[in-house]
C-alpha positions as CSV (number, residue, x, y, z in Angstrom):
1,X,105.5,83.0,83.7
2,X,107.2,86.4,83.8
3,X,104.5,87.9,86.0
4,X,104.9,85.2,88.5
5,X,108.6,86.1,88.8
6,X,107.6,89.7,89.4
7,X,105.2,88.6,92.1
8,X,107.9,86.6,93.8
9,X,110.3,89.5,93.5
10,X,107.7,91.9,95.1
11,X,107.3,89.4,98.0
12,X,111.1,89.4,98.5
13,X,111.1,93.2,98.2
14,X,108.4,93.5,100.9
15,X,110.5,91.4,103.3
16,X,113.6,93.4,102.3
17,X,111.7,96.5,103.3
18,X,110.8,95.1,106.7
19,X,114.5,94.2,107.2
20,X,115.5,97.7,106.1
21,X,112.9,99.2,108.5
22,X,114.4,97.2,111.4
23,X,117.9,98.3,110.5
24,X,117.0,102.0,110.1
25,X,115.0,101.9,113.4
26,X,118.1,100.9,115.2
27,X,120.3,103.2,113.2
28,X,118.2,106.4,113.5
29,X,116.1,105.7,116.6
30,X,117.7,106.5,119.9
31,X,114.6,105.6,122.0
32,X,111.8,103.0,121.7
33,X,109.2,105.6,120.5
34,X,111.4,106.7,117.6
35,X,112.3,103.1,116.7
36,X,108.6,102.1,116.5
37,X,107.8,105.2,114.4
38,X,110.6,104.4,111.9
39,X,109.8,100.7,111.8
40,X,106.1,101.1,111.3
41,X,106.3,103.9,108.7
42,X,108.9,102.2,106.5
43,X,107.2,98.8,106.8
44,X,103.8,100.3,106.0
45,X,105.3,102.0,102.9
46,X,106.9,98.8,101.6
47,X,104.1,96.4,102.4
48,X,101.2,98.6,101.4
49,X,102.9,100.2,98.4
50,X,104.2,96.9,96.9
51,X,101.0,95.0,97.6
52,X,99.0,97.7,95.9
53,X,101.3,97.6,92.9
54,X,101.0,93.8,92.8
55,X,97.2,93.8,93.2
56,X,96.7,96.5,90.5
57,X,99.1,95.4,87.9
58,X,99.9,91.7,88.5
59,X,96.7,90.4,90.0
60,X,96.3,87.3,87.8
61,X,99.7,85.9,88.6
62,X,99.3,86.8,92.3
63,X,96.0,84.9,92.4
64,X,97.7,81.9,90.7
65,X,100.5,81.9,93.3
66,X,97.9,82.1,96.1
67,X,95.9,79.3,94.6
68,X,92.8,81.5,94.2
69,X,92.4,81.3,90.4
70,X,91.9,84.5,88.4
71,X,92.1,87.9,90.1
72,X,88.9,89.9,90.1
73,X,87.1,92.9,91.5
74,X,87.6,91.9,95.1
75,X,91.4,91.7,94.5
76,X,91.4,95.1,92.9
77,X,89.4,96.4,95.9
78,X,92.0,94.9,98.2
79,X,94.8,96.6,96.3
80,X,93.0,99.9,96.6
81,X,92.8,99.3,100.4
82,X,96.6,99.0,100.4
83,X,97.0,102.0,98.2
84,X,94.8,104.0,100.7
85,X,97.0,102.9,103.6
86,X,100.0,104.1,101.7
87,X,98.5,107.5,100.9
88,X,97.4,108.0,104.5
89,X,100.7,107.0,106.0
90,X,102.4,109.5,103.7
91,X,100.0,112.2,104.8
92,X,100.6,111.2,108.5
93,X,104.4,111.5,108.0
94,X,104.1,114.9,106.1
95,X,101.8,116.3,108.8
96,X,103.8,114.7,111.6
97,X,100.8,113.0,113.3
98,X,103.1,110.8,115.4
99,X,102.9,107.5,117.3
100,X,99.2,107.1,117.6
101,X,98.6,107.7,113.9
102,X,101.4,105.3,112.9
103,X,100.3,102.7,115.4
104,X,96.7,102.9,114.2
105,X,97.6,102.5,110.6
106,X,100.0,99.7,111.3
107,X,97.4,97.9,113.4
108,X,94.9,98.1,110.5
109,X,97.6,96.6,108.3
110,X,98.4,93.8,110.8
111,X,94.8,92.9,111.5
112,X,94.2,92.7,107.7
113,X,97.3,90.5,107.2
114,X,96.2,88.3,110.1
115,X,92.7,87.8,108.7
116,X,94.2,87.2,105.3
117,X,96.6,84.6,106.7
118,X,93.7,82.8,108.4
119,X,91.8,82.9,105.1
120,X,94.8,81.4,103.3
121,X,95.1,78.6,105.9
122,X,91.3,77.8,105.8
123,X,91.5,77.7,102.0
124,X,94.4,75.4,102.1
125,X,92.6,73.0,104.5
126,X,89.3,73.1,102.5
127,X,90.7,73.1,98.9
128,X,94.4,72.6,98.3
129,X,97.6,73.6,100.0
130,X,100.0,75.7,98.0
131,X,103.1,77.3,99.4
132,X,101.4,80.5,100.4
133,X,98.7,78.8,102.4
134,X,101.3,77.6,104.8
135,X,103.9,80.4,104.5
136,X,101.5,83.3,104.9
137,X,100.4,82.4,108.5
138,X,104.0,81.7,109.5
139,X,105.2,85.0,108.1
140,X,102.4,87.0,109.8
141,X,103.4,85.4,113.1
142,X,107.0,86.5,112.5
143,X,105.8,90.0,111.6
144,X,103.7,90.2,114.8
145,X,106.7,89.2,116.8
146,X,108.8,92.0,115.2
147,X,106.0,94.5,115.7
148,X,105.6,93.6,119.4
149,X,109.4,93.9,119.9
150,X,109.2,97.5,118.7
151,X,105.7,98.4,120.0
152,X,105.7,97.3,123.6
153,X,108.8,99.4,124.7
154,X,107.3,102.4,122.8
155,X,104.1,102.1,124.8
156,X,105.9,102.0,128.1
157,X,107.4,105.4,127.4
158,X,104.0,107.1,127.2
């Protein structure tokens, strides 16, 4: 039961990170391009980093929460995907690759999360609904809305 609490805490921490990225984007960014860069990098770090930790160290309880049974090799592989996103975004920041790198990495994250949300929904329809099968698609829609709020003005600047 302790690991499930850790998984729930990591989920809350991911959303805290998104909130923090929004706050810092407005605090530090004086133009849309800067705001998107700040939002995307900080969100990528929180989402990818915490999801990698969860998948590598708390996979069994994460699977239980999702309704998928025991964690396995595919879940570990998914965690490594998130870890690779984290590593590459850190390289992109250190080397100052800029908007197109951050946007590309963030779109990879968003497409993965969208496909994952669809998978959760389909699993819920076919097998059984748990909280995540309904919540995940709704939260991805919310994250897309936030992303577009920052991305569209940044693209008009180019």
